N, C-alpha and C positions, 0 to 999 in steps of 0.2 A: 196481481191484477194490473194490467196496463192502464193507460190514461182513459178517462171518461170521454168516449167519442161523441157524446151528445153535446159537449161544450164546443161551440164554433166561434163564439164571440165573447170577450171578457172586458168588463169595465174596470180600470185601475183608478183608485182615488189617490191623489198626491197629498202632500202635507201643507201646501200653500206657502206664503212668504216665510222667510227665515226669521225666527225669534229665538231669544235665549231659551233653551230647553228643547228646541226642535230645529235642527240645523240641516246641513246638506247630507247627513248620513241617509236621509230619506230620499234624496235625489239619487244617491248611489243605489239604494234598495229598489226604487221605482224603475230606474234605468235597467238594472239587471233583470228585474222581473219582466218588464216589457220584452226584452230580448229573449228571455227564456221561454215565454209563452208563444212568441211569434215563431220560434224555432220549431214549434209543434204544428205549424200551419194554422194557428188560431188567430183570428182578428183581434187586435188590441185597440181599445178606445180609452183615452186617457183624459182625466180632468185634473187640472192644477192651475192655480192663478199666478204662479211664480215665473216671470219671464227670464230669470237669470240662469236657469238650470239646463243641464243637458236633457233631463227628463222630458222637458216640454219642447224639445227640438222636433221638427216635423219628421225627421228620419227615425224617431224612436218608436212611433206607433202608427197605426193605420189612420187614426183620426185623433188629433190633439185639440182639446178644448181649453183655451186660456180663459176660464170663467171663475167667478167667485165660488168658493166651496160652500154652496147652500143647497138645500133640497130643491129649490126652484131651478137651479142649474141642472141638477140630476134629472128632474122631470123633463126639462128641455132636451137633454141628450137622449133619454130613453124614448121620447117621442120621435126624434130624428133617426134613431137606430133601434127599431123594434126587434132587430135580430139579436140583441144582447141577451145572452143566456145566464151569465154569472157576473158577480161583482167580487173583486178582491180588495178588501179594505186594510190588509195588514202591512202594506208597504208605505203608508203615509202617516205613520206616527199616531199620536193621540187625536189629531185633527180628523184624520180619515176614519178612525174607529168611532169617534163621537158623531160624525156626519152619517155614518152607516147606521148607527143605532137610531138616530133621529128619523132617518128615512124608513127604518123598519117600524118604528112606533107609528109613523103616519100611514103605514100600509103601502108605501110606494113600491117596494120590491114585489109584494104580492100582486099589486095591480098590474105590474108589467111582466109578471111571471119570470122574475130574475131571482136566482138563488145566490146565497153568500157562500164563498169558498175560502179556504185557508183559516177560517175561524168560525165559531157559531155565536149567536147572540147571547146564549147562556154563558159562554166563557167570558165574553166582554163584561157582562153584568156582574158575574161572580167576582172577577178580578178587580173591577173598578169600584164596586160598592163595598166599602171596607167592612161593613157589618156582615154581609153575606160571606165574604172571604174568610172572616174570623170563624164563622159557623162551620164552613167547609173544613177548615184546618182541624177544628175540634172533632168533627165527624170522622176524618181519616187518620186521626191520632198524630198529627204533626204539631210540635210545640210552637206557640206564638207568644209574643210579649203580652202581658196582661193589658187588655184594652177594652174600651167601651165606646159606643157611638152616641154623639149628641146632635140633635137637630134643633136645639134651642139654647139660648144663653144660660138659662136656669139649670138645664140638664147638665151642661158642661161644668158648671160650678159644683154640682153634686159629685160628679165623677172625680174632679180634682181633689175634693175633700176626702174621698174614699181612698185614692191612690197615694196622695202626697207627692211632693216635688222631688227631683225634676221630672217633667212630663214632656211628651211630644204631641203636638196638635197637627193632624194631617187632614186637609180638606179632601172630600171625595171628588172624583172626576176632574182633576186638574192636571196640568202639564208641567214637567220639570220642577216638581216640588213647590209650585206656586202656593203661597199662603202657609206652607208648613213652617213650624217654628219650635224651638226648644223653649220651655218655660222653667226657669230656675226658682222663681219666687211668686207669691200671690200678687205682689205689686204689679207685675207685668202680665199677669194671666188674663185680666179682663180685656185688655187691648188686643192681645194676640188671638184670643178666642173669637172676638167680634170680627177681626180681620179674616180669620179662617172660615167662619160661616159665610161671610160676604163673598169670599173667593170661590167657594164651591157652588157650581151651577145648581145643585140640588139642596143647598143650605144644610150640609151635613159634614161633620168632622168626626174623625176617630181620635180619641185621646188615649195614648198608651204610655206605659211606664218607660222612661228613657233607658236604653241599654248603653249608656255612655261608657266608652272605653272598650266595648266589645269589638271583635274583628269582623270585617265585612267581606263577603264573597259573592260572586255572581257565577251562575252557570248558564251557558247557551245551549239550548236543546233543539233537536228536530225530531218530528214524529210523523210517521206515515199512516195511511188508512188501515194498514195491517197491524198497527200498534207497535211497530218497531220504533224504538227511541234511541238516539245517539246523543252523547254529550260532546259538543264540538269543542268547547273550550272552558277551562276554569279560570276565573279572573279574581285576583286578590286585591283589595283596596289597601294601599299602604296606610292611608288615613283610616283611623278607626271609625266606628259608627258615630253619626252626628254630622257628617259632611256628605252632601248629596253625591251619589256616585259620579255624576257628570262633572263635579268639581274636585273629585278625588284623584290622586295619583294612583294609577292602577297597574298591576303587574300580571303578566300571563306567562307560563302557567302559575297557579297558586304556589307560593314559596314556603309558607310556614305552617302548612296543614299536615297533620299526620295522615298516613294512608287510611287507617281505619275510619277516621272522621270523614275523609273525602268519600270513602265508599258509602258511609251512612248518608252523606249529603246528596250523593248521586241518587241513591234509592228514594230519598225524600222528594227530590226534584222530579223524578220519573213518576212517582205516585201522584204528585200534585198535578203534573201536566195531564196525566190520564184521567184525573177526576174532575177537571174543569169543563169537560165537554168532549164530544166526539168529533174532532177535527184533525186535519193534517196540515202541519206547517211548523213555524218556528216559535220559540218561547224563551223568555229571559226570566230566570228565577234568582231572587236575592235572599241571602241568609246572613244571620249574625252568629258568631261563635264566641263563647266565653273565653277570655284570655288566660284561663288557668289550665291545669293539666286535665280537668274533666272534659274540656272542649264541648260544652253543651251547645246544641244547635237550635236556633230559633228561626222560623221562616218569616221574612219581612214582606215580600210581595212577589207577584208573578205577572208578567206582561205577555199576553197571547198575540204577539206581533213581533216584527223585527224592530230593533232598537239601535241606539247609538252604540251600545255594547256589542250588538251583533255585527255592525260595520267593523268595529275594532277586531272582533273575533275572526271575521272573514279575512281581514288583512293579516292578522296575527298567525293564522293557521294555513292560509291559502285555500280554505274551504268556503266557497261562495254561498253563504247561507241563504240570501234572498233568492238567488238563482235556483237552488235546489228546493227551497220552500215553495216556490211558485210551481215547480213541476209536481211536488207532492199534493198541492192544492188541486191539481188537475187529475189526481187519482193514481199517479205512479207510486210504486213502492221504492224504498231506498235501494234495495238490492237489484232493481232494474236500471238504476241510473249509474253513470260513470263518475269516478273521481275525476274532477275537472283538471287536476294537475298531472296525475300519472297517465291518464287516458287509458289505463290498462286494468285498473282495479275498480271495485264498485264503490258507490257513495255510502254504503252501509258499513262505515268504519269510523273510529274515533281518531282524529289527527294526533300525531305525536310531535312534540316540539323539541328540537335539539338546540334551541336558542332561547333567549328571554326577550320579552316585549315589555316596554315601559311606556305608558301613556301619561302625558302631562297636559292638563287643560291650559287654555290661553284666555286671559281676562283682559278687559278693556276699561278698568275703573277710571282711568284718566279722562274718559269721555263723559263720565257721570259725576259731575261735581256734587259733593255732599252725600255720595253713596256710602253705605256701610260696607267697608271692604273686607270684613271678616267673613269666613266661609261657614255655611251651615246647611240646613235641610233644604233650602231653596236654591236652585242652581243659578249661578251668576256668570259662568264662563261663556265665551262666544265662539270658541273653537278648541282644537286640540292637536297635539302632535304625538307621533309614535316613534320610538327608537327601537331598533332591533340589534341585539348584540349577543355574543357568546356567553356573557355573564350579565348579572343584574347591574353591575357597576358600569359596564360598557354601554348597555342599553340606556341607563339613567343619564349618562353623560351625553349620549347622542340625542336623547330627547330634550335635554336642557339646551343643547346647541341649536336645536331646531326652532326654539320658541321665538327667535328674533326680538329679543328684548335687551339687546346690547350686552348680553353675557356670553362668555366663551365656554361655559360649562359650569360645573360646581366649583366654586372657589378658584384660587390661582389666577385671578384676573384683576385683583386690586379693587374689586367693587363690593366686597363683603361688608357686613355690618360689624362695627367694632365696639358699640355701646352695649354694656351688659343689660341695662334695664330694657332697652329697645328689643334686644334679642329675646329676653324672657317674655316680654309682652307679645311678640310675634309668635312665639311658640305656644303661649297660653291661649291666645285668641287666634285660631287658625287663620293665617294670612295667606294671600295669594302667592307670596314668595317664600313660604315656609320650606319648600324643597331646598332652597339655597341657605336658609337661616340655620337649618340643622347642622350644615357643614360649618357655618360661622361659629355656632355654639361649641362644637367640638374643638375648633381652632382656638377658641378662647379658653378652653380647659374646663368647660362645664362637664361634669361626669355624665356618662351615658345613662346611669340610673336616674339622674335628675331629669334628663331630657325625656326619658321613658315615662317617668312619673307625671310630667306635665302634659306630654302629647299622647301618651298611651300607644305610640307607634311601637310595633313589635321590636324587641331587642335585636333580632336577626338583621333587620334593615339598618338599625343604628350601628351595628358592628361593621356592616358593609361600608357605611360612611366613614367610620373611624379608620378602617384599612386604607381608604383613599387618602385621608388626611395624613396618615403616617407615611405613606409613599411620597406625598408632596414634600413633607419635612425632610425625608431622606435625600430627595433629588436636589433640594436647595443647598445641600452641602457641596455640590459639584459646580463646575463651570462647563461651558459647552465643549471644551476640548478635553475634559477629564471624565465626562459622563460615561459609565460602563454601558455596554450594549444591552446587558440583561435588564438594567433599570429602565432604559429607554423603551425596550420592548414591553416590559411590564406596564409602564405608564400608558402606552398605546393600547395594550390589551384591555386595560381598565377604562379606556375611553377618553383619556385626557387629550385635548386638542394640541396641536403644535404651538398655538398661541399661548396656551396655559403653561406648557413646558418651557417656552421661551421666557415667560413671566418668572417662573421658578429659577431659571438660570441667568436671568437679567441679560438676555440677548435678543436677537430678532427672530421672528417666526421663520423667515426664509433660511436662517442658519440651522434651525432645528430640522426643517424639511430637508435641507442639503445633507445633514448628518444622517438622517434616516435613510436617505437614498444611498449614501456611501456604505452604510452598515447593512443594506439590503433588508431594512425593516419596512416592508411595503404592504399596503392593503391587499387582502385577497377577498374574493367575492364568493359567497356561498348561496346556494339555492334555498328558497322557502319551498319545501317539497311535500308537506303534509305528513310525511311518513318516516322522518329521520333517516332518509337515504335507503330505506328498506326496499323500495321499488324505484325504478328509474322515472324521474320527472321529465315532462315534456315542456313545462312552462318556464320561460325565462324571467323569474322574479327573484331579485338578488338583494342581499345586504352585505355590508363589508365587515371585516374583522381583521385581526392580526394573528399570525401563527408563527411559532418557532420553526426554523428550517429543519427539514428532514434530510438525513444523509443516506444515500443508497450504498449498496455493497461496493460499487465501483468508485465511491468517493464523491459522487455528484450531489450537490446540495440544492434543495428546492422547497418552495411552499406550494401547497395544492390550491389552485384557483379554479373554481367551477364555472366562471363566466368565460365562455369561449368566444373569441373575437372573430367575426366573419370578415370576408374581403369585400362585402357590399359597401356602397356609399351610404354614409350614416349622417343622421342629424340628431342633435340633442335638444330637447325642449325642457326648459327650466320651469318647474311648477311654482305655485304662489305660496307654498308653505301653509301655516295655520290660518284659518279664517279669523278675521278681526273686523272691527268697524272701519270701513274705508277700503278694505280689500277682502271681498267675500267670494262667493261661489261663481260670480260672473267670470272670474279669471280662470277658474277650473273649466268652465264652458269653452273659453277661448283656447286653453291648452289642449283639450281633447280634440277640438276641431283642427287645431294646428297639426296634431299627430296624424289625424286621419287624412288631412290634405297632403302631408309629406309622404304618407304611404302611397297615396294615389300617384305621386310623382316618382315612385320607384325607390324611395329612400328606406333604409332600415331605421326605424324610429326608436329613440331612447328617451325615456321619461325619468326625470329626477324629481322626487317630491317626498314629503314626510307627513302628509295629512291623511290620516286613515279614513276620513269620512267621505272621500271624494271619488268620482269616476276616473280621474286621471291616474289614481293609484290602484285601479282595478288591474289585475294581472294580465288581462287580455285586451287592454286598450292599446298600449304601444307594443312594438316587437320585443322590447326589453324594458323592464321596470327596475330601477334602482331605488329601493325604499331607503333613502338617505337624507340627512339634513341638507337643506339648500344653503350650505355653509361652505365658504371658499375651499377649504382643505379637501372636503369630500368630493366636491365638484371637479376640482383640478385633477385629483387622482383618477376619477372615472374617465375624464377627457383624455388623460395620458394613456389610459388602458385601451379605450375604444378608438381613439384617433378619428373623430368625426370630421365631416367637411366643415362643420360650423355649428354654432349654438343659436337657438332662437330665444331671445330674452324679452321680446315686447309683448308676449302673451301672458306672462306670469305676474303682472302688476309690478308694484314698486320693489318687491322682493327680488325678482329676477333682474330688474333694471339696475338695482344697486350693485350687482356683480359685474355690470358691463365694463366698468373702468378696469377692474382686475383682469378680466378676460382680454381686454384690449392691450393692457400692459404686458401680458404674457404671450402676446402674439396669436391668440386664439380668435378665429374669424367669427364675428357677430353677423348672423344672417339678417338682412334687412337694414334698417336705419343704423348708421355707424355710432360708436360711442360718442364721438365728438359732437354729432348732431343731437344726441340725447342730452349731453351735458349742456349744450348751447340753450336748449329749451329750459333746463333746470336752473341755469345760472342767470338770475334776473338781470344782472348788469349787462352781460353779453346779449341776452335776448332783447333787452330794451334798445340796445344799439342797432340790432337787426331791424326792429320795428321802425326805428327812426329812419334808417336807410330806405325802408320800404314805404315810408310815408303813411304808416298805419297808426292811428291814435291809441294811446294807452293811458290809464290814470297816472298822474304824477306820482313818483315814488322816490325813495332814498334808502340807503343801507346804513344801519347803525350797529356798533358793537358794544355800546354801553348806554346807560340811562342818560348820561350827559349828552352824548351824540344824538340820541333820539329826541331829546328836548329841543336841541338846536334845529334839527331837521323839521320838527313840527311847525316852527315859525314860517318856513317857506312852503310847506305842503297844505296847510289849512286843515282844521278838524272838520268832520269826523275822519279818523284815520283807521285803516285796517292794519293791525300789527300781526306779523307771523314769522316764525323761524323758517330758514330756507331748508330745502331737502327734507320735507316731512310728508306724511301720508294722511289722507282723510281730514285735512284741515287742522291737524293737531296743533294746539297752542294758539290758534287764530282768535283774535278778538277785535271788536270795533270799539275804539275809545273816543270820548268826546271832549276831554280836557287834559291838561298837563299832569294833574295828579293821577288820574286813571292810567295815563300813558306810563308814568314812572313806575307805578305799582306793577303793571303787567310786564314791563320790560325787565324789572328786577326779578320777578317771579320766573320768567322764561329763562333768563340767563342762569338762574340757580338750577333749574331742572335740565337745561341743555347747555352746559358750559361750553364756551368757545364757539357757539353758533353765531352766524350773522343773522340779524333781524331785518326784515323788510317792512318798511312803512309805506303804505299806499294811501293816496287820497281816496276816501270811500265815496263812491258816486251815489249819494243818497237818493232813494226813490227811483233808481234805474230799473229797467227790465233786464232780466238775465236770460241768455239763450246759449245753446252749445251746438256744435256741429261735429260729426264724425266723418272721416273720409279715408279713402284708400289712395295711396300715391305710389307710383313706380319710379319716382325721380324725374319723370317728364310729364306724365298725365295725372290728373287728379279727378277722382269721382267722389262726390259728396254722397254718403249713403243715407244721411239723415240730418235734419236740423230740428232741434227741439226748443220750445219756449217754456220757461219755468212760470208756473202760476204765481208762486211767491216772489216778492221783490228781491232784487240783488242784495246780498248780505247773508242769505241763508245758504249753507253749503249745498252744492248741486246734488249731492247724494240724499239730502233731506227734503228736497223740493219735489212737489208734484210737477211733472213735466209733460207737455203735450207734443205729439208728433202727428202731423206737421204743426208748425206754429199757428196760433189762432188769432193773433192780434198784431202781427208785424206787417207793415206796408211793403209794397214792391221795392221802394227805395232802400229800406233797411235790409230787406232780404238780399238785394243785389250786393250791398256792402259786405254782408256776412259771407256770401259766396266768393266774392273777390278776395276778401281777406284770407279766407280758408285756403284758397288755391295758392295765393302768393306765399303764405307762411309754410304750407306743406312743401312747396318747391324750394323755398329759401333754406329750409332745414334739411334739404336733401333726404326727405322721408322716403323710405322704401317699406311699405306696409301700412299700418294703421296710424291715424293721428286724431286726437280729440282737442278741440279748441273751445274755450269758454269766453263769452262776450257779455259786456254790459252795454245797454242801449239807453242813451239819455238825449233828449231833444233831437231825435232822429240821427244821432251820431253813434256809430258802433265802435266801442272801445274793446281792446283785448285784455282779458283778465289773465289767462294763462294758456299754454299749449302743452299737450302731453303726446309725444310721438310713440304711442303704445296703444294696446287694446284698452278700452275703458269700460266703466260700469254700464254704459249705455249701449255698447255694441250688441250684446245678446238681445236686449230689449228691441232695438231697431230691426235686427234680423228676424225676430219673432213677429213683430208688427207687420213687416213688409213681406215675410215669407221668403227671404233670400239668404243663401249661405255665405254671408260676407266674410267670416273668418277664414273659410276655405279659400276664397278668392285672394284675400290678403296674404295668406301663407304662401300661396303659389307665386305671388308677386315677390315676397321676401326671398324665396328660394331661387328667384330669377327664371322660373319656368314660364311665367306669363307676364304680359304687360296688361295694364288696366283695360286697354282697348280690345283685348282678346275676349272679354266677357260681355255677354248680352244681359244687361240689367233690366229687370222687369218687376219693380216693386208693386205689390198689390195691397192696398189698404182702403177700405170703404170708411169714410168718416175719420175719426181720430182715435189714437191710442194714447192712454195716459199712464205714465209711470207713477205709482203711488208708494211712497216710503212707508215702512212699518217700523214701529218703535217697540222697545221692550221695557218701557219705563215701569211697568207693573212690578218688575223684579226689584226695583229700588225705590222704596217708599218716599224718602225725603229728598230725592234728587231734583235739581232744577230742570224743569221740562221745557224751558224756553229754547227756541232754536236760534242758531246764529251761524257764524262762519266755520265752526268746528262740527264735523259730522257726528250724528248720534244714532242714526237709524241702523237696524240690524239686517233689514231685508226689504223686499219690495214686491208689489203685485202689479198686474197689468189690467187696465180697464179699457174696454172698447166702447166708444159711443158713436152714434150715427151723426149727431150734429151738436152744436153748442147750446141748443135749447134743452139738452138732457139735464134732468134734475141733479144728477150726481156732479156734473161739471159746474152747474150753477152754485151748488153748495160749496165745492172746493174753492171756487173763485171768490165767493163772499167771505170765506174764512182766511183768505191768503195772507192777511197781515197779523193774524191773531197771535202767532207764536214768535214773532220777530223780537229777539232780544238784542240789546246792544253788545 
């Protein structure tokens, strides 16, 4: 049965601001879905309140509504567009499903004659209501952990008495495991039960027997109206049950599962999907498997929507789940759709992987002082990375190199733990860096059986670690000039970076690179083709690996490289790596627009990134996608292979910018602002000299390298002082201090955590107003795209402030200074592309806080508010295709747009929620108001000093 031709207009519900537990994987899903539905000639109307995403770009849908995700907004849209036939709620995470249910309960869909596609209400209710789900599993004969539902404190106590400890408490209808907890003793039970009941919107929790130490698996499924079901991907959690899948290290395909158990699990998943309702779309099913030879299977949960795991599975297999799920929701059958990668086979197939995927989460505990850093049932990570390799070991190393936490991979970088007690504790209470600690434990000589006993991680994974460590030990017996070729090749095939090998050999990274080159041990690139090369793939989606040379009959030696280099002019765009606080989805927005603009200018576009959740790593965004760590060695090899005209670094946030120095040193052209100009803005000393020359005021400051120097400086600068390390992201380590004792404590603390760093001490302008400007500059002309005024006073990080566009309270004299300063600085820094400048305004004088000659968090916000494609224009300026004066700027905004930060404090119970110079927000939403009399603006303004911490 082909598509349902009665559907002419579809409403897609997005997932709102990014919070821990619901991140940019839904931007990826929503973007894919919108494109997939529009391909069918169907109108797409989109609601989402997040301004930082590609999904809410005007080019994505026929009508985009940046409105709060409420039923009031839904009614407004349905009144404006009576032609809407259907609503698709499965692309916007839990937020969209919950909103869709609420609208259904209020009879909104019925009133406007709109039907739900991709899922049915019954399926949402069964899967979200833990009691109903348990009854369903009983009915269809699928084993589940012994569990009972409690809707009151008393009932909960009764259940605990019946089951005994350890127990798991899971609130119904929550997101990312919010409120879920293990309870090991009756002392902690009361508190955790109360918290769980409070967190559930329907005041209900499921209490089940804890399956501690069992192995955890996920399957990604798709099903069509004809009841065809395919399993897209099997995912194994390296961490056993007890850690939320979003916080687990996961591996695809499943590694330690026997084939008979996998077949049983398949059958169970298909039966579960078929029994939760009659709908066509995607599903994620989670199972626990006993770690003995019986391999008993227990169903944990099923989600009738795309998820974080389905974004991972799409990138892991090259099978775009959201895109196909959207077509199935329109009525298509799987056998009528094309495999998106081969373009010659049907979508009714199960992908085959001839490589291994490892996903590692990225945490930001340093932003949440006082947070419990152990991992458990409630998700705490803010992003993730994915590594692709020919073996588990290679993929694991590539994933650890992608994290950007100053590690060069597992071990062999001098940063491992050496203290026995500390290692045992980190293994016992799953820590965020346990992936590294396992290696340290083996290096210390702790037996694998003991590590397994503590962590319950499958012995197969631990043996893989042990092999890596034994290889490291073997290599340390050699020097750079005696290392055999076989050993160097083996180390590279197992994912060790040149830096790590240099560490083992006590030499320089460049020497290892040179030796590799001489020995012809070079990276080769392989296609992610969904079918293990059984059919020819048309999609240029690559990962790197190392292979031994093949010798032909005539003596020619070569390695097989599947990435064919064209003779077109090329440009590389460096992505922003894993999401974290201070560098989120807004840089993905900029990277995607940069790629599209370069394509318009006739370039072949090459994307390098390692974040599986984003649109930039969609295999049909750029002409070529290299799914690789944004890590020097990988980038340099790709550049040598492709020989691009140059590299764009200013769209990928601090990640890409940090590589500018290396690129410059190796003679690789940086498109847009030069490295020297980027460094000038980062180096406070040089930047201040520039401001002095330009006669632009800035707060008095000094640089210190010890507590003693800081104390002397304080005498001349006057308290309060803003103290921060140089070259950091998202205000990391910034603090306002008001006396010498506080100054000394903070300086010692900083130098301990970031040794060898220079510290900047600025006189803090107490009570100042903060503002910022974004501009595009071509080296001669400057166009200011937007000036925003922060509602909170100066001292709260700009990412955590509510900010209004245009400013609401700055006089003409101040505005003129902001415009003049912006233009002068942009030109003096020889900016080519984007620049963001932050200001503090006190007594009608505008001081400069900092300048960043790159895309900023606010660029997507301004572009959405004014309806202008600013990143497209800026990229064309960077490429030298256009001058600023070539564009006709026509910003459209009635009233004001307010950027509202969103926090994820609910995930960290005891954390200090006060705001200050270090950023803590995980996402943002946009609010449009007609005038300043609006109640929402009034409320924000009246609360502006509430959170200010020193």
